[in-house]
C-alpha positions as CSV (number, residue, x, y, z in Angstrom):
1,M,-23.1,-2.8,52.0
2,Y,-26.6,-3.9,51.6
3,S,-27.9,-7.1,53.2
4,I,-30.1,-9.2,51.0
5,A,-32.2,-12.3,51.6
6,I,-33.0,-14.6,48.7
7,C,-36.1,-16.7,49.4
8,D,-37.0,-19.3,46.8
9,D,-37.8,-23.0,47.1
10,E,-35.8,-23.8,44.0
11,E,-32.0,-24.1,44.7
12,R,-31.2,-23.4,41.0
13,Q,-33.2,-20.1,41.1
14,R,-31.5,-19.0,44.3
15,E,-28.1,-19.7,42.8
16,R,-29.0,-17.8,39.7
17,V,-30.1,-14.7,41.7
18,R,-26.9,-14.9,43.8
19,T,-24.8,-15.1,40.7
20,M,-26.5,-12.0,39.2
21,L,-26.0,-10.1,42.4
22,V,-22.3,-11.0,42.5
23,G,-21.9,-9.9,38.9
24,L,-23.7,-6.6,39.6
25,S,-21.4,-6.0,42.6
26,V,-18.3,-6.5,40.4
27,K,-19.7,-4.1,37.8
28,S,-21.1,-1.4,40.1
29,G,-18.9,-1.6,43.1
30,V,-22.0,-2.0,45.4
31,E,-21.4,-4.6,48.0
32,F,-24.0,-7.2,49.1
33,A,-24.2,-9.5,52.0
34,I,-26.4,-12.4,50.8
35,E,-28.3,-15.0,52.7
36,E,-30.4,-17.8,51.2
37,F,-33.7,-19.3,52.5
38,S,-35.4,-22.2,50.9
39,S,-38.9,-21.4,52.2
40,G,-41.0,-18.6,53.6
41,E,-41.2,-20.5,56.9
42,Q,-37.4,-20.5,57.2
43,L,-37.2,-16.8,56.5
44,L,-39.8,-16.1,59.1
45,E,-38.0,-18.2,61.7
46,H,-34.9,-16.1,61.1
47,Y,-36.9,-13.0,62.0
48,R,-38.3,-14.6,65.1
49,Q,-34.9,-15.8,66.3
50,T,-32.8,-12.7,65.7
51,E,-33.1,-8.9,65.6
52,A,-31.1,-8.8,62.4
53,S,-33.1,-7.7,59.4
54,F,-32.3,-7.1,55.7
55,H,-32.3,-4.1,53.5
56,I,-33.8,-6.1,50.6
57,L,-35.9,-9.2,50.3
58,I,-36.0,-11.1,47.0
59,L,-39.0,-13.4,47.2
60,D,-40.4,-16.0,44.8
61,I,-44.2,-15.7,44.9
62,E,-45.0,-19.2,43.9
63,M,-43.4,-21.3,46.7
64,S,-44.7,-24.5,48.3
65,G,-45.9,-23.8,51.8
66,L,-46.1,-20.1,52.4
67,S,-46.2,-18.0,49.2
68,G,-43.9,-15.1,48.8
69,I,-46.8,-12.7,49.3
70,D,-47.9,-14.5,52.6
71,T,-44.3,-14.4,53.8
72,A,-43.9,-10.7,53.1
73,R,-47.3,-10.0,54.8
74,A,-46.2,-12.0,57.9
75,I,-42.9,-10.0,58.0
76,R,-44.7,-6.7,57.8
77,E,-47.0,-7.8,60.6
78,L,-44.1,-8.4,62.9
79,G,-43.9,-4.6,63.1
80,G,-41.8,-1.8,61.9
81,R,-40.1,-3.6,59.1
82,D,-38.7,-1.3,56.4
83,E,-37.3,-4.0,54.1
84,Q,-37.6,-3.3,50.4
85,I,-39.3,-6.2,48.7
86,V,-38.6,-7.5,45.2
87,F,-41.0,-10.3,44.0
88,L,-40.1,-12.8,41.4
89,T,-43.1,-14.2,39.6
90,S,-44.2,-16.0,36.4
91,Y,-47.6,-14.3,36.5
92,A,-48.2,-10.6,36.3
93,E,-51.7,-10.9,37.9
94,Y,-50.1,-11.4,41.3
95,M,-49.1,-7.7,41.3
96,L,-52.5,-6.5,42.5
97,E,-52.6,-9.1,45.3
98,S,-49.5,-7.8,46.9
99,F,-50.1,-4.1,47.1
100,D,-50.7,-4.3,50.9
101,V,-47.1,-5.5,51.6
102,V,-45.5,-2.4,49.9
103,T,-43.5,-3.9,47.1
104,F,-40.6,-2.1,45.5
105,Q,-40.4,-4.1,42.3
106,Y,-41.6,-7.1,40.3
107,I,-39.4,-9.1,38.1
108,L,-41.1,-11.6,35.7
109,K,-39.6,-15.0,35.1
110,P,-37.5,-16.1,33.3
111,V,-35.4,-13.4,34.9
112,K,-33.2,-11.5,32.4
113,T,-29.9,-10.3,33.8
114,E,-30.1,-6.8,32.3
115,V,-33.6,-6.3,33.8
116,F,-32.5,-7.6,37.2
117,E,-29.5,-5.4,37.3
118,E,-31.4,-2.3,36.2
119,K,-34.1,-2.8,38.9
120,M,-31.5,-3.7,41.7
121,L,-29.4,-0.6,40.9
122,K,-32.5,1.6,41.1
123,L,-33.3,0.1,44.4
124,C,-29.8,0.6,45.7
125,H,-30.0,4.3,44.6
126,Y,-33.2,4.6,46.5
127,L,-31.6,3.1,49.7
128,Q,-28.6,5.4,49.3
129,G,-31.0,8.3,49.5
130,M,-32.4,6.8,52.7
131,D,-29.0,6.3,54.3
132,N,-28.9,9.8,55.9
133,R,-31.9,8.8,58.0
134,L,-30.4,5.5,59.2
135,L,-27.8,4.7,61.7
136,I,-25.9,1.5,61.6
137,I,-24.4,0.3,64.9
138,K,-22.4,-2.8,65.7
139,S,-23.5,-4.8,68.7
140,A,-21.6,-7.8,70.2
141,S,-22.8,-10.2,67.5
142,E,-24.3,-8.3,64.6
143,E,-24.9,-5.0,62.8
144,L,-28.2,-3.2,63.5
145,V,-29.8,-0.6,61.3
146,L,-31.7,2.0,63.4
147,K,-34.0,4.7,62.0
148,H,-33.2,8.2,63.4
149,D,-36.9,8.7,64.2
150,D,-36.9,5.6,66.4
151,I,-33.9,6.6,68.5
152,I,-34.9,8.3,71.8
153,S,-31.4,8.7,73.4
154,I,-27.8,7.6,73.2
155,E,-26.2,7.2,76.6
156,A,-22.6,6.5,77.7
157,V,-22.6,3.5,80.1
158,A,-20.1,3.5,83.0
159,S,-18.2,0.2,82.9
160,L,-15.0,-1.0,84.5
161,T,-14.4,-3.6,81.8
162,I,-15.7,-2.1,78.6
163,K,-14.3,1.2,77.3
164,G,-16.6,3.4,75.3
165,Q,-19.8,1.4,75.9
166,L,-22.9,3.1,74.6
167,Q,-26.6,2.4,75.0
168,F,-29.0,3.3,72.2
169,V,-32.5,3.6,73.5
170,T,-35.2,3.3,70.8
171,T,-38.9,3.0,70.7
172,E,-38.6,-0.8,70.5
173,G,-35.9,-1.4,73.2
174,S,-32.3,-0.7,73.8
175,H,-29.1,-1.9,72.1
176,E,-25.5,-1.7,73.3
177,S,-22.5,-0.8,71.1
178,R,-19.2,0.9,71.5
179,G,-17.9,4.3,70.4
180,L,-17.3,7.9,71.5
181,I,-20.5,9.8,72.4
182,S,-18.9,13.0,71.1
183,N,-18.7,11.6,67.6
184,Y,-22.4,10.8,67.6
185,A,-23.1,14.3,68.9
186,V,-21.4,15.9,66.0
187,G,-22.6,13.5,63.3
188,L,-26.3,13.6,64.4
189,K,-26.6,17.3,65.2
190,E,-28.2,18.2,61.9
191,Y,-30.9,15.6,62.5
192,H,-32.3,17.2,65.7
193,F,-30.1,15.3,68.1
194,L,-28.6,17.3,71.0
195,Q,-26.0,16.5,73.6
196,I,-27.5,17.6,76.9
197,H,-24.9,16.1,79.2
198,R,-21.4,14.8,78.8
199,S,-22.8,11.3,78.7
200,I,-26.3,11.8,77.1
201,I,-27.6,12.7,73.6
202,I,-31.3,13.0,73.0
203,N,-33.6,13.1,70.0
204,L,-35.5,16.4,70.4
205,S,-38.5,15.0,68.6
206,H,-39.0,12.6,71.6
207,V,-38.9,15.3,74.3
208,R,-42.3,15.5,76.1
209,K,-41.5,18.0,78.8
210,F,-38.6,20.4,79.3
211,T,-37.5,21.9,82.6
212,S,-34.4,23.8,83.7
213,G,-32.7,20.7,85.0
214,S,-34.0,17.7,83.0
215,V,-36.1,16.5,80.1
216,L,-38.9,14.0,80.1
217,M,-38.7,11.7,77.1
218,S,-41.4,9.8,75.2
219,N,-40.5,6.5,76.9
220,G,-41.0,8.1,80.4
221,A,-37.3,8.5,81.1
222,E,-36.2,11.7,82.9
223,L,-32.7,12.6,81.8
224,P,-30.5,15.3,83.5
225,I,-29.1,18.3,81.7
226,G,-25.5,19.2,82.4
227,R,-25.2,22.6,84.2
228,S,-22.8,24.0,81.5
229,K,-25.3,23.1,78.8
230,L,-28.5,24.6,80.3
231,K,-28.6,27.7,78.0
232,E,-27.5,25.7,74.9
233,V,-30.3,23.1,75.5
234,K,-32.9,25.7,76.1
235,D,-32.0,27.6,73.0
236,A,-31.8,24.5,70.8
237,Y,-35.2,23.2,72.1
238,T,-36.9,26.5,71.5
239,K,-35.5,26.7,68.0
240,F,-36.6,23.1,67.3
241,M,-40.2,23.8,68.6
242,V,-40.5,26.9,66.4
243,T,-39.2,25.1,63.4
244,S,-41.6,22.2,64.0
245,M,-44.6,24.5,64.1
246,D,-43.6,26.0,60.8
247,V,-43.6,22.6,59.0
């Protein structure tokens, strides 16, 4: 499922885009979670109030208040945003102005259904190709999309009240979820993640120093290596370093 924000100051236009997305979902089987925003200011407030982001932003360029381009630029400046942006515009000359916000597509108004569907499917296929580098976790109130490269470690948290509590430590902070650490160890092994302890998985690309009993990570955390895993960790880290030097 892909989360999409429609931002347009015209209710009729928002409804038309929503209708086209629903129709595309029926035809293609791709599911969308859609939210509507009536201004760039409202969309920015969403970003300031919650960690939840979107896969795709569909922005009208010509809005009262913040334009679509200014809204996109502000979202990019919030840091680390990977949203794919689709601009709706009546004027092709805006295309040059928005290069710095990394736009995926432009759709000229009036929007034709067949053109919209073609571009959105192309975008969905692109995102599908990116899925193997993303991890979706469910926190207490929302789903979060984490990039593999940003994950430093996954740690099981001892709790008397919550079974299977996990802490995902990233370059931007930490997030709690639930699950079995063994499942993540298997699922992420091919992406340079390694279980070094019964309760700890690390991203080898974030290791800064390796000793016989612990690893120092990029965020300054020193994590213990389980005794039974010392040889496995040493061999895996050596192989990772050799492979990295060959790239």
